[in-house]
C-alpha positions in Angstrom: -10.1 2.6 19.4 -9.5 5.2 17.7 -12.4 6.9 15.7 -11.1 6.4 12.3 -13.0 4.2 9.4 -11.9 0.2 9.4 -9.2 -1.0 5.8 -11.2 -3.3 5.1 -14.3 -0.2 4.5 -11.8 1.1 1.8 -11.9 -2.2 -0.1 -13.8 -3.0 -3.0 -13.5 -6.9 -2.9 -15.2 -9.3 -0.5 -12.1 -10.6 1.9 -13.7 -14.2 1.4 -13.2 -15.0 -1.7 -9.5 -15.4 -3.5 -8.3 -12.5 -5.6 -6.3 -13.7 -8.3 -2.4 -11.5 -9.3 -4.0 -9.8 -11.5 -6.3 -8.2 -8.8 -4.3 -8.8 -6.2 -1.7 -6.2 -8.4 -5.7 -3.9 -8.9 -5.6 -3.2 -5.0 -2.2 -1.9 -4.6 -2.0 0.3 -7.1 -5.8 1.3 -5.2 -4.6 1.3 -2.2 -0.7 3.0 -3.4 -2.5 6.5 -5.2 -5.3 6.2 -2.7 -1.4 6.8 -0.2 -0.6 9.7 -2.9 -3.8 11.5 -2.6 -3.1 12.4 1.1 -0.2 12.1 1.6 2.2 16.0 1.7 5.3 16.9 0.9 7.2 18.1 4.6 8.2 21.2 5.1 10.6 23.0 6.0 10.6 23.5 9.9 9.1 19.3 9.2 12.3 18.5 7.7 14.8 20.2 10.1 12.5 18.5 12.2 12.9 15.0 11.4 16.8 15.0 10.9 18.0 16.0 13.9 16.0 14.2 15.7 17.9 11.2 12.9 21.4 13.1 14.1 21.3 13.2 17.6 20.5 9.6 17.1 23.4 8.7 15.5 26.0 11.0 18.0 24.0 8.4 20.3 24.3 5.1 19.1 28.4 6.0 17.6 28.8 6.8 21.1 27.5 4.1 22.9 29.0 2.0 20.5 32.1 3.6 21.0 32.2 3.4 24.9 31.9 -0.5 24.4 34.4 -0.8 22.3 37.0 1.3 24.8 35.7 -0.8 28.0 35.9 -3.6 25.2 39.6 -3.1 24.9 40.3 -2.0 28.7 39.0 -4.9 29.8 40.6 -7.6 27.5 44.1 -5.3 27.9 43.9 -6.2 31.9 43.3 -9.7 31.5 46.1 -9.9 29.1 47.9 -8.8 31.2 47.0 -10.9 34.1 
């Protein structure tokens, strides 16, 4: 269990009461505002790290799909020869 406070502690509204559409929109914007205050822009080092991880993931998925397609083509040609 983490030491962070529960999400319910941030809400001003009673959870048992059904909120109207205007109240739900208000709660959404309050939560968005809170998240924007906490969030920060990544620096160059963090950005490059995320970029490298995504590039490696794309290369791995591309290699796996290429090998699968190559195997599928070889298997189909072998089965057609018989």
